[in-house]
PDB file of N, CA, C and O in Angstrom:
ATOM      1  N   UNK A   1       0.842  -1.179   0.000  1.00  0.00           N
ATOM      2  CA  UNK A   1       0.000   0.000   0.000  1.00  0.00           C
ATOM      3  C   UNK A   1       0.892   1.249   0.000  1.00  0.00           C
ATOM      4  O   UNK A   1       1.865   1.328   0.749  1.00  0.00           O
ATOM      5  N   UNK A   2       0.547   2.208  -0.841  1.00  0.00           N
ATOM      6  CA  UNK A   2       1.316   3.452  -0.924  1.00  0.00           C
ATOM      7  C   UNK A   2       0.740   4.459   0.058  1.00  0.00           C
ATOM      8  O   UNK A   2      -0.469   4.685   0.094  1.00  0.00           O
ATOM      9  N   UNK A   3       1.621   5.064   0.859  1.00  0.00           N
ATOM     10  CA  UNK A   3       1.186   6.076   1.813  1.00  0.00           C
ATOM     11  C   UNK A   3       1.036   7.406   1.083  1.00  0.00           C
ATOM     12  O   UNK A   3       1.975   7.869   0.436  1.00  0.00           O
ATOM     13  N   UNK A   4      -0.138   8.022   1.183  1.00  0.00           N
ATOM     14  CA  UNK A   4      -0.395   9.293   0.517  1.00  0.00           C
ATOM     15  C   UNK A   4       0.164  10.431   1.353  1.00  0.00           C
ATOM     16  O   UNK A   4       0.041  10.443   2.578  1.00  0.00           O
ATOM     17  N   UNK A   5       0.781  11.389   0.666  1.00  0.00           N
ATOM     18  CA  UNK A   5       1.353  12.547   1.350  1.00  0.00           C
ATOM     19  C   UNK A   5       0.818  13.805   0.702  1.00  0.00           C
ATOM     20  O   UNK A   5       0.561  13.827  -0.502  1.00  0.00           O
ATOM     21  N   UNK A   6       0.652  14.832   1.473  1.00  0.00           N
ATOM     22  CA  UNK A   6       0.215  16.131   0.975  1.00  0.00           C
ATOM     23  C   UNK A   6       1.202  17.174   1.478  1.00  0.00           C
ATOM     24  O   UNK A   6       1.420  17.294   2.683  1.00  0.00           O
ATOM     25  N   UNK A   7       1.794  17.923   0.569  1.00  0.00           N
ATOM     26  CA  UNK A   7       2.751  18.940   0.967  1.00  0.00           C
ATOM     27  C   UNK A   7       2.644  20.140   0.045  1.00  0.00           C
ATOM     28  O   UNK A   7       2.112  20.055  -1.062  1.00  0.00           O
ATOM     29  N   UNK A   8       3.167  21.272   0.536  1.00  0.00           N
ATOM     30  CA  UNK A   8       3.179  22.525  -0.199  1.00  0.00           C
ATOM     31  C   UNK A   8       4.609  23.033  -0.221  1.00  0.00           C
ATOM     32  O   UNK A   8       5.286  23.036   0.807  1.00  0.00           O
ATOM     33  N   UNK A   9       5.073  23.463  -1.391  1.00  0.00           N
ATOM     34  CA  UNK A   9       6.419  24.037  -1.500  1.00  0.00           C
ATOM     35  C   UNK A   9       6.355  25.492  -1.044  1.00  0.00           C
ATOM     36  O   UNK A   9       5.567  26.275  -1.575  1.00  0.00           O
ATOM     37  N   UNK A  10       7.168  25.851  -0.076  1.00  0.00           N
ATOM     38  CA  UNK A  10       7.201  27.207   0.463  1.00  0.00           C
ATOM     39  C   UNK A  10       8.132  28.072  -0.379  1.00  0.00           C
ATOM     40  O   UNK A  10       8.983  27.538  -1.089  1.00  0.00           O
ATOM     41  N   UNK A  11       7.989  29.417  -0.317  1.00  0.00           N
ATOM     42  CA  UNK A  11       8.867  30.294  -1.094  1.00  0.00           C
ATOM     43  C   UNK A  11      10.357  30.100  -0.779  1.00  0.00           C
ATOM     44  O   UNK A  11      11.209  30.353  -1.630  1.00  0.00           O
ATOM     45  N   UNK A  12      10.664  29.659   0.421  1.00  0.00           N
ATOM     46  CA  UNK A  12      12.058  29.424   0.801  1.00  0.00           C
ATOM     47  C   UNK A  12      12.617  28.143   0.192  1.00  0.00           C
ATOM     48  O   UNK A  12      13.820  27.893   0.272  1.00  0.00           O
ATOM     49  N   UNK A  13      11.750  27.326  -0.418  1.00  0.00           N
ATOM     50  CA  UNK A  13      12.176  26.061  -0.993  1.00  0.00           C
ATOM     51  C   UNK A  13      11.906  24.870  -0.092  1.00  0.00           C
ATOM     52  O   UNK A  13      12.071  23.725  -0.513  1.00  0.00           O
ATOM     53  N   UNK A  14      11.495  25.123   1.135  1.00  0.00           N
ATOM     54  CA  UNK A  14      11.175  24.035   2.060  1.00  0.00           C
ATOM     55  C   UNK A  14       9.815  23.454   1.709  1.00  0.00           C
ATOM     56  O   UNK A  14       9.011  24.096   1.033  1.00  0.00           O
ATOM     57  N   UNK A  15       9.561  22.228   2.173  1.00  0.00           N
ATOM     58  CA  UNK A  15       8.265  21.592   1.968  1.00  0.00           C
ATOM     59  C   UNK A  15       7.502  21.568   3.289  1.00  0.00           C
ATOM     60  O   UNK A  15       8.023  21.126   4.314  1.00  0.00           O
ATOM     61  N   UNK A  16       6.272  22.045   3.248  1.00  0.00           N
ATOM     62  CA  UNK A  16       5.386  21.995   4.406  1.00  0.00           C
ATOM     63  C   UNK A  16       4.499  20.772   4.253  1.00  0.00           C
ATOM     64  O   UNK A  16       3.650  20.717   3.364  1.00  0.00           O
ATOM     65  N   UNK A  17       4.698  19.798   5.122  1.00  0.00           N
ATOM     66  CA  UNK A  17       3.900  18.574   5.112  1.00  0.00           C
ATOM     67  C   UNK A  17       2.570  18.882   5.800  1.00  0.00           C
ATOM     68  O   UNK A  17       2.536  19.120   7.007  1.00  0.00           O
ATOM     69  N   UNK A  18       1.478  18.878   5.038  1.00  0.00           N
ATOM     70  CA  UNK A  18       0.176  19.250   5.574  1.00  0.00           C
ATOM     71  C   UNK A  18      -0.407  18.202   6.514  1.00  0.00           C
ATOM     72  O   UNK A  18      -1.252  18.523   7.350  1.00  0.00           O
ATOM     73  N   UNK A  19       0.033  16.959   6.388  1.00  0.00           N
ATOM     74  CA  UNK A  19      -0.482  15.908   7.251  1.00  0.00           C
ATOM     75  C   UNK A  19       0.317  15.752   8.539  1.00  0.00           C
ATOM     76  O   UNK A  19      -0.181  15.192   9.516  1.00  0.00           O
ATOM     77  N   UNK A  20       1.540  16.239   8.546  1.00  0.00           N
ATOM     78  CA  UNK A  20       2.393  16.131   9.725  1.00  0.00           C
ATOM     79  C   UNK A  20       3.327  17.343   9.788  1.00  0.00           C
ATOM     80  O   UNK A  20       4.537  17.192   9.618  1.00  0.00           O
ATOM     81  N   UNK A  21       2.780  18.552  10.031  1.00  0.00           N
ATOM     82  CA  UNK A  21       3.632  19.753  10.029  1.00  0.00           C
ATOM     83  C   UNK A  21       4.529  19.822  11.262  1.00  0.00           C
ATOM     84  O   UNK A  21       4.169  19.347  12.340  1.00  0.00           O
ATOM     85  N   UNK A  22       5.691  20.419  11.082  1.00  0.00           N
ATOM     86  CA  UNK A  22       6.592  20.693  12.196  1.00  0.00           C
ATOM     87  C   UNK A  22       6.981  22.168  12.141  1.00  0.00           C
ATOM     88  O   UNK A  22       6.849  22.788  11.086  1.00  0.00           O
ATOM     89  N   UNK A  23       7.448  22.742  13.225  1.00  0.00           N
ATOM     90  CA  UNK A  23       7.852  24.156  13.218  1.00  0.00           C
ATOM     91  C   UNK A  23       9.056  24.427  12.313  1.00  0.00           C
ATOM     92  O   UNK A  23       9.360  25.586  12.031  1.00  0.00           O
ATOM     93  N   UNK A  24       9.734  23.396  11.861  1.00  0.00           N
ATOM     94  CA  UNK A  24      10.920  23.580  11.025  1.00  0.00           C
ATOM     95  C   UNK A  24      10.589  23.560   9.533  1.00  0.00           C
ATOM     96  O   UNK A  24      11.491  23.665   8.701  1.00  0.00           O
ATOM     97  N   UNK A  25       9.302  23.425   9.185  1.00  0.00           N
ATOM     98  CA  UNK A  25       8.889  23.345   7.789  1.00  0.00           C
ATOM     99  C   UNK A  25       8.798  24.709   7.112  1.00  0.00           C
ATOM    100  O   UNK A  25       8.695  24.770   5.887  1.00  0.00           O
ATOM    101  N   UNK A  26       8.832  25.792   7.861  1.00  0.00           N
ATOM    102  CA  UNK A  26       8.779  27.129   7.283  1.00  0.00           C
ATOM    103  C   UNK A  26       9.684  28.049   8.083  1.00  0.00           C
ATOM    104  O   UNK A  26      10.115  27.705   9.184  1.00  0.00           O
ATOM    105  N   UNK A  27       9.971  29.227   7.523  1.00  0.00           N
ATOM    106  CA  UNK A  27      10.746  30.217   8.264  1.00  0.00           C
ATOM    107  C   UNK A  27       9.957  31.527   8.302  1.00  0.00           C
ATOM    108  O   UNK A  27       8.855  31.605   7.757  1.00  0.00           O
ATOM    109  N   UNK A  28      10.514  32.542   8.938  1.00  0.00           N
ATOM    110  CA  UNK A  28       9.793  33.794   9.133  1.00  0.00           C
ATOM    111  C   UNK A  28       9.432  34.474   7.814  1.00  0.00           C
ATOM    112  O   UNK A  28       8.364  35.076   7.705  1.00  0.00           O
ATOM    113  N   UNK A  29      10.295  34.387   6.822  1.00  0.00           N
ATOM    114  CA  UNK A  29      10.019  35.020   5.530  1.00  0.00           C
ATOM    115  C   UNK A  29       8.822  34.351   4.849  1.00  0.00           C
ATOM    116  O   UNK A  29       8.013  35.037   4.225  1.00  0.00           O
ATOM    117  N   UNK A  30       8.696  33.030   4.957  1.00  0.00           N
ATOM    118  CA  UNK A  30       7.543  32.322   4.397  1.00  0.00           C
ATOM    119  C   UNK A  30       6.247  32.792   5.061  1.00  0.00           C
ATOM    120  O   UNK A  30       5.247  33.035   4.386  1.00  0.00           O
ATOM    121  N   UNK A  31       6.277  32.914   6.365  1.00  0.00           N
ATOM    122  CA  UNK A  31       5.107  33.352   7.116  1.00  0.00           C
ATOM    123  C   UNK A  31       4.735  34.788   6.753  1.00  0.00           C
ATOM    124  O   UNK A  31       3.560  35.085   6.538  1.00  0.00           O
ATOM    125  N   UNK A  32       5.717  35.676   6.683  1.00  0.00           N
ATOM    126  CA  UNK A  32       5.459  37.075   6.351  1.00  0.00           C
ATOM    127  C   UNK A  32       4.877  37.212   4.945  1.00  0.00           C
ATOM    128  O   UNK A  32       3.952  37.997   4.737  1.00  0.00           O
ATOM    129  N   UNK A  33       5.399  36.470   3.993  1.00  0.00           N
ATOM    130  CA  UNK A  33       4.898  36.540   2.629  1.00  0.00           C
ATOM    131  C   UNK A  33       3.466  36.007   2.541  1.00  0.00           C
ATOM    132  O   UNK A  33       2.633  36.572   1.833  1.00  0.00           O
ATOM    133  N   UNK A  34       3.188  34.939   3.249  1.00  0.00           N
ATOM    134  CA  UNK A  34       1.832  34.398   3.264  1.00  0.00           C
ATOM    135  C   UNK A  34       0.834  35.377   3.865  1.00  0.00           C
ATOM    136  O   UNK A  34      -0.277  35.521   3.355  1.00  0.00           O
ATOM    137  N   UNK A  35       1.218  36.045   4.936  1.00  0.00           N
ATOM    138  CA  UNK A  35       0.328  37.031   5.545  1.00  0.00           C
ATOM    139  C   UNK A  35       0.168  38.264   4.660  1.00  0.00           C
ATOM    140  O   UNK A  35      -0.914  38.850   4.612  1.00  0.00           O
ATOM    141  N   UNK A  36       1.218  38.663   3.965  1.00  0.00           N
ATOM    142  CA  UNK A  36       1.142  39.826   3.084  1.00  0.00           C
ATOM    143  C   UNK A  36       0.223  39.576   1.895  1.00  0.00           C
ATOM    144  O   UNK A  36      -0.354  40.520   1.355  1.00  0.00           O
ATOM    145  N   UNK A  37       0.078  38.335   1.486  1.00  0.00           N
ATOM    146  CA  UNK A  37      -0.772  38.004   0.338  1.00  0.00           C
ATOM    147  C   UNK A  37      -2.186  37.605   0.734  1.00  0.00           C
ATOM    148  O   UNK A  37      -2.968  37.187  -0.120  1.00  0.00           O
ATOM    149  N   UNK A  38      -2.528  37.725   2.015  1.00  0.00           N
ATOM    150  CA  UNK A  38      -3.855  37.374   2.499  1.00  0.00           C
ATOM    151  C   UNK A  38      -4.750  38.603   2.480  1.00  0.00           C
ATOM    152  O   UNK A  38      -4.404  39.638   3.048  1.00  0.00           O
ATOM    153  N   UNK A  39      -5.912  38.488   1.820  1.00  0.00           N
ATOM    154  CA  UNK A  39      -6.858  39.603   1.802  1.00  0.00           C
ATOM    155  C   UNK A  39      -7.471  39.762   3.178  1.00  0.00           C
ATOM    156  O   UNK A  39      -7.822  38.781   3.833  1.00  0.00           O
ATOM    157  N   UNK A  40      -7.597  41.016   3.611  1.00  0.00           N
ATOM    158  CA  UNK A  40      -8.151  41.310   4.926  1.00  0.00           C
ATOM    159  C   UNK A  40      -9.147  42.461   4.800  1.00  0.00           C
ATOM    160  O   UNK A  40      -9.333  43.009   3.713  1.00  0.00           O
ATOM    161  N   UNK A  41      -9.771  42.819   5.884  1.00  0.00           N
ATOM    162  CA  UNK A  41     -10.674  43.959   6.028  1.00  0.00           C
ATOM    163  C   UNK A  41     -11.999  43.771   5.306  1.00  0.00           C
ATOM    164  O   UNK A  41     -12.721  44.748   5.109  1.00  0.00           O
ATOM    165  N   UNK A  42     -12.345  42.561   4.909  1.00  0.00           N
ATOM    166  CA  UNK A  42     -13.678  42.254   4.423  1.00  0.00           C
ATOM    167  C   UNK A  42     -14.102  42.876   3.106  1.00  0.00           C
ATOM    168  O   UNK A  42     -14.760  42.197   2.317  1.00  0.00           O
ATOM    169  N   UNK A  43     -13.770  44.111   2.824  1.00  0.00           N
ATOM    170  CA  UNK A  43     -14.225  44.765   1.605  1.00  0.00           C
ATOM    171  C   UNK A  43     -13.157  44.878   0.553  1.00  0.00           C
ATOM    172  O   UNK A  43     -13.176  45.807  -0.254  1.00  0.00           O
ATOM    173  N   UNK A  44     -12.231  43.957   0.544  1.00  0.00           N
ATOM    174  CA  UNK A  44     -11.092  44.050  -0.359  1.00  0.00           C
ATOM    175  C   UNK A  44     -11.457  43.927  -1.824  1.00  0.00           C
ATOM    176  O   UNK A  44     -10.699  44.381  -2.681  1.00  0.00           O
ATOM    177  N   UNK A  45     -12.605  43.321  -2.142  1.00  0.00           N
ATOM    178  CA  UNK A  45     -12.954  43.141  -3.539  1.00  0.00           C
ATOM    179  C   UNK A  45     -13.934  44.189  -4.059  1.00  0.00           C
ATOM    180  O   UNK A  45     -14.250  44.203  -5.248  1.00  0.00           O
ATOM    181  N   UNK A  46     -14.409  45.051  -3.194  1.00  0.00           N
ATOM    182  CA  UNK A  46     -15.344  46.090  -3.605  1.00  0.00           C
ATOM    183  C   UNK A  46     -14.590  47.407  -3.778  1.00  0.00           C
ATOM    184  O   UNK A  46     -13.924  47.880  -2.857  1.00  0.00           O
ATOM    185  N   UNK A  47     -14.703  47.983  -4.953  1.00  0.00           N
ATOM    186  CA  UNK A  47     -14.047  49.260  -5.257  1.00  0.00           C
ATOM    187  C   UNK A  47     -15.130  50.258  -5.670  1.00  0.00           C
ATOM    188  O   UNK A  47     -15.407  50.394  -6.861  1.00  0.00           O
ATOM    189  N   UNK A  48     -15.742  50.952  -4.723  1.00  0.00           N
ATOM    190  CA  UNK A  48     -16.869  51.822  -5.058  1.00  0.00           C
ATOM    191  C   UNK A  48     -16.486  52.981  -5.988  1.00  0.00           C
ATOM    192  O   UNK A  48     -17.352  53.472  -6.713  1.00  0.00           O
ATOM    193  N   UNK A  49     -15.264  53.427  -5.999  1.00  0.00           N
ATOM    194  CA  UNK A  49     -14.862  54.525  -6.862  1.00  0.00           C
ATOM    195  C   UNK A  49     -14.721  54.082  -8.312  1.00  0.00           C
ATOM    196  O   UNK A  49     -14.801  54.917  -9.213  1.00  0.00           O
ATOM    197  N   UNK A  50     -14.514  52.785  -8.564  1.00  0.00           N
ATOM    198  CA  UNK A  50     -14.333  52.280  -9.909  1.00  0.00           C
ATOM    199  C   UNK A  50     -15.604  51.696 -10.495  1.00  0.00           C
ATOM    200  O   UNK A  50     -15.693  51.505 -11.708  1.00  0.00           O
ATOM    201  N   UNK A  51     -16.591  51.410  -9.655  1.00  0.00           N
ATOM    202  CA  UNK A  51     -17.840  50.803 -10.143  1.00  0.00           C
ATOM    203  C   UNK A  51     -18.854  51.896 -10.437  1.00  0.00           C
ATOM    204  O   UNK A  51     -19.055  52.787  -9.612  1.00  0.00           O
ATOM    205  N   UNK A  52     -19.500  51.844 -11.603  1.00  0.00           N
ATOM    206  CA  UNK A  52     -20.513  52.874 -11.929  1.00  0.00           C
ATOM    207  C   UNK A  52     -21.769  52.712 -11.122  1.00  0.00           C
ATOM    208  O   UNK A  52     -22.708  53.493 -11.277  1.00  0.00           O
TER     209      UNK A  52
END
């Protein structure tokens, strides 16, 4: 039987094992980049000045 694995390649080149994560799978730059690319404040997709 083949064991299934799920992982994500981080910007630093490390692999984050989604089924068995450890604190060593990412570094601070990976975390900062992920947070910087996360939409926040709820109204991020509404642009009232651009919509007629």
